[in-house]
GURODO-634587 format. One record per atom (N, C-alpha, C): x, y, z; residue in three letters. Coordinates in pm, whole numbers, padded with zeros to 5 digits, always signed. Layout:
XYZALA...
***
This chain:
-01507+03227+04398MET-01653+03295+04413MET-01726+03265+04468MET-01780+03416+04587SER-01819+03403+04699SER-01975+03470+04739SER-02003+03437+04776ASP-02147+03475+04868ASP-02183+03532+04925ASP-02226+03668+04972ILE-02216+03794+05039ILE-02393+03823+05052ILE-02422+03818+05186ILE-02549+03876+05257ILE-02556+03990+05315ILE-02654+04071+05317ASN-02677+04215+05407ASN-02822+04215+05381ASN-02804+04207+05578ILE-02925+04273+05636ILE-02996+04357+05640ILE-02902+04490+05562ASN-02947+04613+05552ASN-02860+04632+05402ASN-02925+04765+05327GLU-02810+04817+05272GLU-02781+04934+05257GLU-02688+04867+05445GLN-02597+05022+05429GLN-02444+05011+05380GLN-02380+05065+05350PRO-02217+05063+05322PRO-02142+04955+05396PRO-02107+04869+05276GLN-02025+04753+05340GLN-01881+04761+05407GLN-01894+04803+05556GLU-01736+04882+05564GLU-01624+04758+05622GLU-01690+04670+05716ASP-01615+04579+05805ASP-01645+04451+05705ASP-01578+04402+05591ILE-01550+04267+05532ILE-01404+04206+05538ILE-01425+04091+05576ARG-01335+04026+05550ARG-01291+03875+05453ARG-01223+03841+05428ILE-01228+03743+05357ILE-01180+03595+05456ILE-01176+03551+05440VAL-01169+03404+05513VAL-01155+03279+05418VAL-01146+03167+05539SER-01101+03026+05484SER-01238+02992+05373SER-01269+02877+05335GLU-01381+02797+05269GLU-01486+02783+05378GLU-01454+02799+05539GLN-01600+02814+05634GLN-01665+02923+05614GLN-01736+02953+05587PRO-01887+03034+05627PRO-01807+03184+05726PRO-01781+03292+05730GLN-01787+03397+05840GLN-01856+03448+05866GLN-01891+03511+06035VAL-01980+03621+05948VAL-01936+03705+06089VAL-01933+03820+06034SER-01881+04006+06050SER-01980+04085+06121SER-02012+04099+06195VAL-02104+04205+06316VAL-02090+04351+06303VAL-02120+04451+06298ASN-02109+04569+06333ASN-02193+04587+06467ASN-02158+04594+06543TYR-02283+04709+06636TYR-02214+04829+06626TYR-02352+04972+06653SER-02348+05081+06653SER-02285+05142+06818SER-02294+05256+06863ALA-02251+05308+06976ALA-02364+05320+07034ALA-02326+05302+07232GLY-02417+05346+07278GLY-02471+05277+07393GLY-02557+05317+07464PRO-02509+05239+07595PRO-02596+05107+07564PRO-02671+05121+07467GLU-02702+04907+07424GLU-02696+04930+07274GLU-02599+04905+07235PRO-02547+04856+07144PRO-02614+04770+07042PRO-02661+04797+06936GLN-02763+04714+06779GLN-02629+04718+06687GLN-02683+04597+06603PRO-02662+04552+06509PRO-02641+04655+06392PRO-02582+04690+06368GLU-02595+04813+06204GLU-02601+04723+06093GLU-02464+04655+06090GLN-02496+04534+05980GLN-02422+04390+06001GLN-02413+04256+05936VAL-02371+04121+05939VAL-02379+04109+05776VAL-02222+04083+05777THR-02243+04022+05680THR-02171+03910+05630THR-02200+03786+05610VAL-02179+03671+05549VAL-02076+03676+05432VAL-01943+03601+05490ILE-01862+03583+05365ILE-01862+03440+05321ILE-01839+03321+05240LYS-01801+03248+05225LYS-01685+03212+05077LYS-01536+03181+05123VAL-01460+03230+04974VAL-01454+03084+04952VAL-01396+02966+04870SER-01405+02847+04849SER-01244+02845+04749SER-01195+02743+04814GLU-01047+02739+04766GLU-01146+02672+04620GLU-01009+02761+04467HIS-01025+02765+04415HIS-00952+02594+04368HIS-01015+02532+04306ARG-00975+02341+04307ARG-00917+02332+04163ARG-00812+02286+04143ARG-00709+02295+04020ARG-00720+02117+03962ARG-00701+02035+04074TRP-00623+01933+04049TRP-00735+01830+04006TRP-00879+01844+03991PRO-01009+01739+03952PRO-00962+01795+03740PRO-00950+01958+03733TRP-00914+01995+03599TRP-00841+01925+03504TRP-00715+01956+03644VAL-00605+01848+03618VAL-00602+01681+03556VAL-00637+01656+03640VAL-00714+01499+03558VAL-00809+01465+03480VAL-00859+01571+03492LEU-00934+01547+03336LEU-00907+01639+03204LEU-00797+01652+03202THR-00701+01748+03078THR-00653+01604+03066THR-00607+01582+03128SER-00474+01441+03177SER-00555+01295+03029SER-00642+01303+03143VAL-00757+01150+03077VAL-00763+01213+02929VAL-00809+01339+02944ALA-00851+01324+02783ALA-00746+01343+02649ALA-00598+01355+02686VAL-00506+01359+02671VAL-00425+01179+02580VAL-00449+01200+02720VAL-00431+00990+02692VAL-00493+00935+02588VAL-00670+00987+02615ILE-00761+00867+02506ILE-00725+00972+02356ILE-00675+01106+02346ALA-00658+01160+02220ALA-00541+01127+02186ALA-00456+01087+02276LEU-00301+00983+02217LEU-00348+00900+02124LEU-00430+00793+02207VAL-00441+00624+02205VAL-00545+00591+02051VAL-00643+00748+02076ALA-00721+00717+01940ALA-00640+00773+01820ALA-00595+00925+01853GLY-00465+00895+01729GLY-00366+00791+01693GLY-00343+00706+01773LEU-00198+00609+01747LEU-00289+00458+01685LEU-00437+00433+01720TYR-00522+00348+01661TYR-00552+00376+01519TYR-00575+00501+01512ALA-00611+00590+01372ALA-00525+00524+01325ALA-00341+00589+01284TYR-00242+00602+01240TYR-00232+00440+01216TYR-00211+00359+01306LYS-00186+00220+01291LYS-00256+00186+01191LYS-00404+00169+01165ASN-00490+00153+01095ASN-00508+00206+00966ASN-00412+00250+00936TRP-00435+00357+00826TRP-00306+00270+00763TRP-00184+00280+00810VAL-00098+00184+00747VAL-00066+00075+00745VAL-00209-00009+00821LEU-00195-00136+00784LEU-00320-00116+00643LEU-00411-00039+00594ASN-00496-00042+00539ASN-00374-00010+00383ASN-00273+00111+00419HIS-00221+00171+00320HIS-00061+00116+00312HIS-00070-00007+00327TYR+00120-00055+00322TYR+00150-00116+00203TYR+00269-00111+00130GLU+00336-00138+00085GLU+00395-00206+00046GLU+00391-00367-00041LEU+00480-00464-00031LEU+00578-00478-00117LEU+00732-00500-00049PRO+00770-00541-00204PRO+00740-00642-00314PRO+00748-00588-00445MET+00650-00644-00518MET+00835-00795-00637MET+00815-00872-00678SER+00830-00969-00715SER+00875-00927-00888SER+00714-00885-00892ALA+00688-00843-01045ALA+00606-00708-01026ALA+00614-00559-01129THR+00530-00523-01122THR+00430-00570-01253THR+00300-00493-01201PRO+00227-00480-01327PRO+00291-00491-01443PRO+00372-00387-01500GLN+00427-00397-01618GLN+00470-00507-01686GLN+00560-00564-01569GLU+00638-00704-01604GLU+00504-00810-01631GLU+00416-00798-01527ASN+00298-00905-01584ASN+00223-00847-01682ASN+00274-00820-01722ILE+00215-00697-01868ILE+00245-00777-02025ILE+00361-00737-01951GLU+00411-00815-02084GLU+00509-01000-02100GLU+00420-01055-01989LYS+00458-01157-01942LYS+00330-01274-02055LYS+00196-01172-02014LEU+00080-01220-02067LEU+00108-01249-02210LEU+00203-01135-02255GLN+00232-01110-02388GLN+00324-01245-02482GLN+00375-01303-02356GLN+00457-01360-02437GLN+00378-01489-02486GLN+00518-01580-02656THR+00426-01698-02617THR+00470-01771-02551THR+00378-01884-02558VAL+00337-01997-02407VAL+00429-02131-02525VAL+00520-02180-02433ALA+00579-02297-02483ALA+00459-02420-02476ALA+00459-02484-02573ARG+00395-02604-02584ARG+00408-02702-02478ARG+00323-02705-02393GLU+00300-02876-02288GLU+00216-02927-02255GLU+00212-03074-02258LYS+00101-03088-02198LYS+00002-03079-02111LYS-00114-03107-02105ALA-00189-03061-02035ALA-00203-03170-01903ALA-00191-03124-01785ASP-00178-03174-01649ASP-00152-03133-01535ASP-00205-03202-01480VAL-00214-03131-01297VAL-00091-03264-01206VAL+00012-03236-01174VAL+00100-03283-01115VAL+00053-03257-00967VAL+00044-03397-00871VAL-00034-03362-00722VAL+00122-03396-00632VAL+00130-03373-00588THR+00251-03347-00435THR+00178-03322-00308THR+00263-03371-00209ASN+00175-03383-00079ASN+00319-03270+00023ASN+00271-03290+00098ASP+00390-03239+00223ASP+00350-03140+00338ASP+00461-03121+00448SER+00438-03006+00511SER+00491-02984+00559SER+00495-02829+00610VAL+00568-02698+00650VAL+00511-02673+00758VAL+00624-02653+00842LEU+00635-02601+00985LEU+00450-02614+01043LEU+00480-02747+01041GLY+00319-02839+01107GLY+00192-02825+01023GLY+00244-02747+00933VAL+00119-02731+00807VAL+00094-02813+00716VAL+00027-02953+00719GLN-00018-02995+00593GLN-00055-02912+00470GLN+00028-03014+00370LEU+00005-02895+00215LEU-00011-03024+00086LEU-00124-03021+00041HIS-00122-03008-00091HIS-00099-02928-00204HIS-00001-02985-00329PHE+00039-02895-00434PHE-00069-02980-00563PHE-00068-02840-00651TYR-00104-02862-00787TYR-00085-02772-00885TYR+00066-02867-00984GLU+00129-02776-01039GLU+00033-02783-01193GLU-00022-02639-01215LEU-00092-02636-01331LEU-00038-02673-01485LEU-00014-02777-01543LYS+00097-02739-01656LYS-00015-02738-01818LYS+00033-02637-01875GLY+00016-02714-02024GLY-00210-02630-02081GLY-00253-02564-01918LEU-00378-02510-01970LEU-00365-02305-01981LEU-00496-02297-01990LYS-00538-02182-02014LYS-00625-02195-01917LYS-00657-02040-01808ALA-00769-01983-01786ALA-00837-01934-01786ALA-00953-01959-01730SER-01080-01849-01745SER-01181-01788-01641SER-01280-01709-01653ILE-01339-01636-01533ILE-01470-01730-01628ILE-01538-01833-01546GLU-01682-01877-01604GLU-01811-01877-01536GLU-01890-01811-01520LEU-01967-01751-01485LEU-02125-01951-01377LEU-02082-02003-01456VAL-02110-02119-01463VAL-02077-02258-01409VAL-02032-02312-01292GLU-01958-02407-01270GLU-01938-02525-01332GLU-01787-02564-01422PRO-01818-02613-01516PRO-01861-02747-01469PRO-01863-02887-01592SER-01965-03024-01563SER-01825-03084-01612SER-01853-03240-01476ALA-01798-03333-01438ALA-01768-03432-01635ALA-01870-03382-01690TRP-01827-03413-01797TRP-01737-03377-01886TRP-01704-03251-01861ASP-01628-03192-02023ASP-01507-03199-01980ASP-01445-03314-02089LYS-01320-03342-02062LYS-01171-03253-02044LYS-01220-03132-02109ASN-01147-03025-02125ASN-01104-02976-01961ASN-01201-02968-01943VAL-01163-02931-01789VAL-01097-02969-01662VAL-00922-02936-01669PHE-00811-02985-01611PHE-00877-02933-01420PHE-00909-02822-01440PHE-00894-02760-01258PHE-00997-02660-01323PHE-01026-02593-01150TYR-01144-02548-01143TYR-01195-02557-00970TYR-01190-02339-00993THR-01213-02332-00836THR-01255-02251-00852THR-01327-02192-00724ARG-01324-02037-00701ARG-01236-01955-00690ARG-01297-01817-00711SER-01227-01702-00729SER-01234-01609-00688SER-01308-01498-00735ILE-01313-01340-00645ILE-01474-01436-00497ILE-01436-01346-00374ASP-01554-01333-00305ASP-01640-01271-00379ASP-01808-01318-00300VAL-01898-01262-00359VAL-02026-01228-00238VAL-02150-01157-00260THR-02181-01143-00098THR-02294-01194-00172THR-02418-01232-00072PRO-02526-01325-00036PRO-02628-01227-00149PRO-02601-01206-00246GLU-02646-01185-00397GLU-02596-01240-00464GLU-02492-01286-00492ASN-02410-01319-00583ASN-02321-01196-00651ASN-02295-01090-00551LYS-02211-00978-00609LYS-02085-01008-00642LYS-01959-00955-00688PRO-01841-00955-00634PRO-01791-00880-00557PRO-01736-00844-00517ILE-01627-00806-00378ILE-01451-00787-00427ILE-01488-00720-00510GLY-01291-00659-00499GLY-01342-00646-00681GLY-01254-00613-00761SER-01245-00584-00901SER-01203-00680-00968SER-01283-00703-01056LEU-01334-00816-01190LEU-01355-00815-01333LEU-01254-00851-01417VAL-01289-00833-01605VAL-01315-00979-01593VAL-01421-01033-01637VAL-01460-01148-01707VAL-01583-01111-01807VAL-01579-01187-01942LYS-01603-01160-02029LYS-01592-00980-02163LYS-01476-00937-02099GLY-01501-00782-02144GLY-01533-00675-02093GLY-01645-00735-01946ASN-01691-00621-01886ASN-01578-00617-01727ASN-01585-00493-01675ALA-01526-00468-01586ALA-01560-00430-01435ALA-01588-00479-01353THR-01615-00380-01237THR-01466-00367-01139THR-01478-00258-01102VAL-01401-00203-01033VAL-01408-00120-00875VAL-01361-00200-00748ASP-01405-00187-00632ASP-01266-00139-00578ASP-01263+00011-00607SER-01158+00068-00497SER-01146+00082-00376SER-01218+00035-00235GLU-01273+00041-00128GLU-01190-00164-00109GLU-01147-00213-00176SER-01135-00331-00126SER-01043-00362-00063SER-00995-00436+00043PRO-00882-00405+00141PRO-00755-00551+00011PRO-00821-00576-00064ARG-00737-00704-00139ARG-00636-00623-00256ARG-00516-00680-00220LYS-00374-00640-00316LYS-00336-00701-00418LYS-00379-00867-00390GLY-00338-00978-00490GLY-00409-00993-00614GLY-00343-01036-00725TYR-00459-01017-00838TYR-00401-01100-00931TYR-00528-01216-00986PHE-00451-01300-01090PHE-00513-01218-01172PHE-00430-01312-01327ALA-00468-01211-01417ALA-00441-01302-01575ALA-00513-01279-01644ALA-00548-01428-01749ALA-00552-01394-01866ALA-00474-01356-01996VAL-00519-01310-02150VAL-00457-01460-02232VAL-00514-01520-02348GLY-00498-01614-02422GLY-00476-01716-02311GLY-00364-01797-02339LYS-00271-01905-02257LYS-00194-01886-02152LYS-00192-01741-02101ASN-00122-01723-02025ASN-00208-01688-01879ASN-00133-01690-01800ALA-00184-01593-01637ALA-00083-01635-01568ALA-00130-01461-01456VAL-00022-01453-01320VAL-00104-01394-01233VAL+00000-01411-01106ILE+00014-01356-01013ILE+00075-01298-01003ILE+00027-01154-00902GLY+00066-01073-00893GLY+00035-00955-00721GLY+00120-00880-00721VAL+00027-00786-00584VAL+00072-00595-00615VAL-00077-00560-00622SER+00013-00411-00657SER-00130-00329-00662SER-00108-00193-00543SER-00225-00120-00458SER-00297-00054-00608SER-00225-00070-00734ASP-00255+00009-00834ASP-00323-00104-00954ASP-00427-00094-00980GLU-00458-00250-01075GLU-00457-00217-01212GLU-00470-00040-01242SER-00557-00002-01347SER-00461+00008-01503SER-00378-00004-01532ASP-00317-00106-01588ASP-00303-00214-01636ASP-00290-00359-01530ILE-00329-00444-01592ILE-00446-00491-01543ILE-00547-00422-01543LEU-00758-00424-01502LEU-00794-00403-01676LEU-00695-00263-01736ASP-00730-00239-01875ASP-00675-00358-01967ASP-00574-00397-01929PHE-00457-00449-02087PHE-00565-00597-02067PHE-00662-00628-01943CYS-00680-00812-01924CYS-00826-00729-02000CYS-00904-00597-01983GLN-01023-00562-02072GLN-01017-00534-02212GLN-00929-00501-02229SER-00881-00453-02388SER-00886-00669-02482SER-00803-00684-02413ASN-00750-00801-02458ASN-00854-00940-02440ASN-00975-00953-02357GLY-01046-01057-02384GLY-00993-01133-02242GLY-00931-01082-02184GLY-00866-01166-02028GLY-00979-01164-01943GLY-00920-01215-01864TYR-00962-01211-01712TYR-00908-01156-01593TYR-00965-01121-01479PHE-00871-01059-01400PHE-00946-01066-01285PHE-00873-01092-01141PHE-00949-01067-00992PHE-00844-00980-00857PHE-00943-00946-00786ARG-00876-00964-00669ARG-00880-01056-00575ARG-00741-01065-00472GLN-00768-01132-00373GLN-00666-01099-00274GLN-00674-01142-00124PHE-00565-01083-00013PHE-00439-01152-00059PHE-00336-01068-00022VAL-00204-01117-00037VAL-00141-01187+00102VAL-00104-01320+00056LEU-00085-01437+00112LEU+00070-01441+00137LEU+00163-01441+00041VAL+00305-01411+00037VAL+00324-01285-00113VAL+00425-01219-00120SER+00505-01062-00152SER+00589-01098-00160SER+00687-01154-00318ASN+00839-01110-00280ASN+00889-01170-00176ASN+00830-01274-00084GLY+00906-01396+00015GLY+00889-01323+00127GLY+00788-01207+00123GLN+00737-01178+00255GLN+00620-01166+00221GLN+00566-01181+00415LEU+00462-01177+00442LEU+00330-01008+00477LEU+00209-01038+00489PRO+00215-00884+00506PRO+00151-00840+00640PRO+00189-00735+00680PRO+00146-00692+00793PRO+00007-00707+00833PRO-00052-00703+00769ARG-00209-00787+00874ARG-00283-00855+00742ARG-00358-00975+00836PHE-00472-01009+00840PHE-00598-00996+00830PHE-00698-01045+00727PHE-00831-00973+00717PHE-00921-01087+00742PHE-00828-01174+00760LEU-00965-01302+00780LEU-00924-01420+00875LEU-01000-01403+01016HIS-00962-01497+01129HIS-01025-01594+01140HIS-00911-01704+01255GLY-00990-01810+01321GLY-00888-01883+01194GLY-00946-02073+01272LYS-00865-02125+01193LYS-00992-02240+01099LYS-00949-02272+00941VAL-01063-02265+00872VAL-00973-02365+00769VAL-00993-02426+00672GLU-00936-02523+00555GLU-00911-02390+00469GLU-00751-02348+00455ARG-00690-02330+00347ARG-00683-02315+00172ARG-00736-02236+00142ARG-00650-02224-00003ARG-00588-02133-00104ARG-00492-02154-00187ALA-00453-02004-00253ALA-00385-02089-00345ALA-00335-01995-00418ILE-00221-01982-00570ILE-00188-01896-00555ILE-00051-02014-00547GLY+00104-01938-00586GLY+00221-01949-00680GLY+00309-01941-00650ARG+00432-01947-00731ARG+00517-01925-00762ARG+00666-02012-00782LYS+00788-02004-00767LYS+00858-01958-00825LYS+01034-01923-00765PRO+01066-01765-00889PRO+01153-01914-00947PRO+01149-01931-01110GLY+01175-01976-01183GLY+01093-02071-01281GLY+00978-02063-01206ASN+00886-02177-01330ASN+00798-02116-01342ASN+00734-02115-01491PRO+00616-02031-01477PRO+00438-02111-01484PRO+00467-02202-01425ASN+00342-02242-01415ASN+00302-02232-01224ASN+00143-02164-01222LEU+00119-02168-01108LEU+00074-02307-01068LEU+00038-02267-00909PHE+00036-02393-00823PHE-00071-02337-00751PHE-00170-02465-00758TYR-00317-02420-00618TYR-00244-02495-00547TYR-00241-02448-00404ILE-00231-02490-00258ILE-00385-02491-00163ILE-00379-02637-00112GLU-00508-02652-00023GLU-00415-02708+00088GLU-00452-02647+00231ALA-00418-02705+00367ALA-00598-02758+00361ALA-00581-02877+00410PRO-00709-02995+00448PRO-00752-02924+00574PRO-00670-02927+00664ASN-00674-02932+00791ASN-00693-02718+00877ASN-00794-02709+00929PRO-00815-02533+00941PRO-00697-02498+01005PRO-00629-02406+00921GLU-00510-02360+01000GLU-00557-02203+01003GLU-00475-02140+01042THR-00481-01948+01062THR-00461-01852+00906THR-00501-01801+00895MET-00403-01705+00811MET-00272-01717+00781MET-00179-01677+00892TRP-00086-01626+00918TRP-00018-01751+00960TRP-00055-01883+00973ASP-00010-01997+00996ASP-00038-02080+00857ASP-00137-02095+00737PHE-00100-02142+00614PHE-00019-02022+00538PHE+00036-01888+00546ALA+00116-01787+00471ALA+00270-01870+00479ALA+00249-01862+00656ASP+00406-01853+00652ASP+00460-02040+00599ASP+00341-02071+00593ALA+00413-02237+00508ALA+00463-02249+00371ALA+00360-02125+00319LEU+00381-02140+00185LEU+00480-02070+00203LEU+00524-01921+00280ARG+00662-01904+00219ARG+00730-01954+00241ARG+00773-02011+00418GLU+00874-02175+00401GLU+00888-02275+00306GLU+00754-02245+00261TYR+00802-02386+00152TYR+00886-02343+00016TYR+00884-02191-00015GLY+00973-02135-00137GLY+00843-02093-00251GLY+00732-02095-00265PHE+00653-01920-00316PHE+00675-01819-00260PHE+00771-01734-00381ILE+00753-01598-00381ILE+00592-01560-00358ILE+00525-01596-00446ASP+00365-01478-00429ASP+00303-01611-00438ASP+00224-01537-00326ALA+00083-01643-00318ALA-00044-01584-00284ALA-00170-01602-00363ILE-00296-01523-00307ILE-00421-01580-00218ILE-00443-01545-00138TYR-00556-01660-00129TYR-00673-01674-00232TYR-00740-01795-00184ILE-00865-01832-00266ILE-01003-01908-00159ILE-01086-01828-00191THR-01177-01815-00119THR-01251-01982-00077THR-01342-02008-00024GLY-01369-02086+00008GLY-01290-02276-00012GLY-01266-02273+00109GLY-01152-02352+00149GLY-01206-02503+00166GLY-01380-02507+00232ASN-01395-02639+00286ASN-01524-02667+00135ASN-01535-02645+00036VAL-01612-02622-00087VAL-01583-02811-00103VAL-01670-02809-00127ASN-01591-02983-00160ASN-01648-03012-00294ASN-01639-02945-00405THR-01696-03018-00555THR-01631-02938-00649THR-01460-02834-00621THR-01311-02874-00688THR-01265-03056-00779THR-01242-03030-00834TYR-01194-03117-00927TYR-01034-03148-01018TYR-01016-03241-01007TYR-00922-03195-01115TYR-00827-03365-01210TYR-00872-03305-01288ARG-00789-03503-01340ARG-00598-03403-01415ARG-00601-03598-01426THR-00463-03539-01472THR-00392-03635-01630THR-00284-03652-01639ALA-00252-03616-01779ALA-00376-03699-01856ALA-00347-03688-02047GLY-00459-03765-02043GLY-00591-03756-02010GLY-00685-03643-01934GLY-00767-03631-01894GLY-00900-03747-01850GLY-00833-03900-01836LYS-00889-03991-01785LYS-00983-03961-01660LYS-01118-03966-01616GLY-01127-03951-01511GLY-01109-03815-01410GLY-01178-03758-01313ILE-01182-03714-01223ILE-01120-03706-01075ILE-01056-03603-01021HIS-01029-03675-00880HIS-01050-03535-00791HIS-01194-03553-00715LEU-01225-03450-00612LEU-01169-03415-00518LEU-01162-03297-00499ILE-01092-03225-00385ILE-01154-03185-00243ILE-01077-03238-00148GLY-01232-03246-00001GLY-01315-03332-00016GLY-01398-03286+00091ASP-01476-03402+00106ASP-01582-03423-00055ASP-01591-03522-00017SER-01688-03601-00138SER-01804-03637-00169SER-01808-03660+00011SER-01955-03698+00027SER-02111-03682-00068SER-02047-03602-00115ASP-02178-03524-00131ASP-02210-03514-00285ASP-02091-03523-00320TRP-02086-03499-00452TRP-02166-03553-00562TRP-02258-03690-00503LEU-02382-03756-00621LEU-02482-03664-00644LEU-02534-03556-00494SER-02612-03491-00493SER-02572-03365-00512SER-02456-03295-00588HIS-02417-03200-00638HIS-02477-03144-00710HIS-02541-02985-00706LYS-02580-02925-00831LYS-02486-02844-00886LYS-02405-02757-01029ARG-02385-02670-01060ARG-02409-02560-01006ARG-02382-02439-00987SER-02381-02368-00932SER-02391-02213-01053SER-02363-02153-01004LYS-02370-01973-01074LYS-02228-01972-00986LYS-02175-01873-01047GLY-02051-01782-00966GLY-01974-01720-01030GLY-01852-01740-00963TYR-01748-01616-01079TYR-01638-01744-01016TYR-01647-01869-01098TRP-01543-02020-01144TRP-01402-01971-01209TRP-01300-01965-01134LEU-01156-02058-01195LEU-01122-02159-01274LEU-01127-02170-01407VAL-01139-02272-01513VAL-01054-02254-01548VAL-00919-02361-01546PHE-00847-02438-01656PHE-00833-02525-01706PHE-00867-02478-01840ARG-00906-02596-01987ARG-00749-02640-02004ARG-00769-02723-02131LYS-00648-02761-02222LYS-00626-02678-02316LYS-00539-02585-02328ARG-00436-02522-02434ARG-00540-02608-02581ARG
***
């Protein structure tokens, strides 16, 4: 771009284009005493390309980083884990005749990969989701815990079926599920919940979604909960029809907890919220007395609360 300044309106005849430094060109008239006829000031700046090259490069890098980040998040939110049992296979399990078995909760302890674990094998029990925490005096209750996550207003997060009513949450990243119909109960992993959710709703069953810990012996690529707190889960082992409730009494990360479950031999496991609650209990065979899970220091002052309680009763 050039700036041209003329001191008169005579035609420009002697104009020279020079470098970025301003140059003055003066034409004088002929005669004994020359007079300036035209003065031309020309300033031509060099066309600087490097700032635009730098800005363009930065913009391209930012766009690539943003694109990779968006793609990574999309993959992590739409991943498909291998399934040990499809929803249709689990529906078939929910329709099978259950063998007679004495109601019991078998407790064992172990340490895996430095993670201390308590195992509660649930035998001869049927599951339900109840809206009021069970009483300690109800001898038919052999075990109970929390199930689905809730908002501060006590509204469920994730899909839920209870008492014939279904709540579907398609936005939740929870890909694990628990399903129970009659005396049967299963856990599984699937992005498509429609078939098994509808089956539970149509047959007076129960269903809820939770985060995946282990699926067909593999860990998910992403865990949505962070930090170290007490962890709990429901899992199953291959060849065993009974479900297990697993507790990590010491604070653990989700990854360490899930990796310990996988190492111990659980083929599937879903997360159970409320790892530091101290109101869960279990009964052993015969139903005589209850055993508290977690800290029992304030049990006497505990008041039964509303929620979505996963309760295992004697069949």
